GUKEVEX-234294 format. One line per 2 residues: number of its first residue (from 1); for each residue z, x, y of C-alpha. Coordinates in steps of 0.25 Angstrom, whole numbers, plus 2048, in hexadecimal, padded with zeros to 3 digits. Each point is the difference from the previous one (the first is absolute). Example, Ala and Ser with C-alpha at 12.3 -4.5 7.8 and 13.67 -1.06 7.14 Angstrom:
2
1) 81F 831 7EE ~ 7FE 806 80E
REM end
This chain:
61
1) DA9 5A8 135 ~ 809 7F6 806
3) 7FF 7F1 7FC ~ 807 7F4 807
5) 7FE 7F1 7FE ~ 801 7FF 80F
7) 7FA 808 80B ~ 802 80E 805
9) 805 802 80E ~ 7F8 808 80A
11) 809 80C 7FE ~ 7FD 801 7F2
13) 7F1 7FF 802 ~ 801 80B 80B
15) 808 809 7F6 ~ 7F6 7FE 7F5
17) 7F4 803 809 ~ 807 80D 806
19) 807 806 7F3 ~ 7F8 80B 7FA
21) 801 7FA 7F2 ~ 7F8 7F5 7FC
23) 808 7F3 801 ~ 7FB 7F3 7FC
25) 806 7F3 805 ~ 7FE 7F3 7F8
27) 805 7F4 807 ~ 802 7F2 7FA
29) 7F2 7FB 803 ~ 7F9 80C 7FA
31) 80A 800 7F4 ~ 7FC 7F1 7FD
33) 7F1 804 801 ~ 802 80B 7F7
35) 808 7F8 7F6 ~ 7F5 7F5 800
37) 7F5 80A 7FF ~ 806 808 7F4
39) 806 7F3 7F9 ~ 80E 806 801
41) 80A 7F5 801 ~ 7F5 7F6 803
43) 7F8 7F7 7F7 ~ 7F3 7F7 801
45) 804 7F2 802 ~ 7F3 7FA 802
47) 7F2 805 801 ~ 7F3 7F9 806
49) 7F2 801 7FD ~ 7F6 7FE 80B
51) 7F2 7FB 7FC ~ 7F3 800 807
53) 7F2 7FA 7FD ~ 7F7 80A 7F8
55) 7F3 7FD 808 ~ 7F8 808 7F6
57) 804 7F6 7F5 ~ 7F9 7F5 807
59) 7F3 807 804 ~ 7F4 7FD 7F8
61) 7FD 809 7F5
REM end
């Protein structure tokens, strides 16, 4: 596994695709996504709740 906060060049990507061992390349965008997904080095600042009208509540019973 190779991780960079930047991007991998075309040569690195070609090498990872051609080598017989499994090589995983994680670039800056993927690293950021994984950090947020797994709450590593990231925290929730704000959360929002989206409401909708419950039509069943207003139906005659």
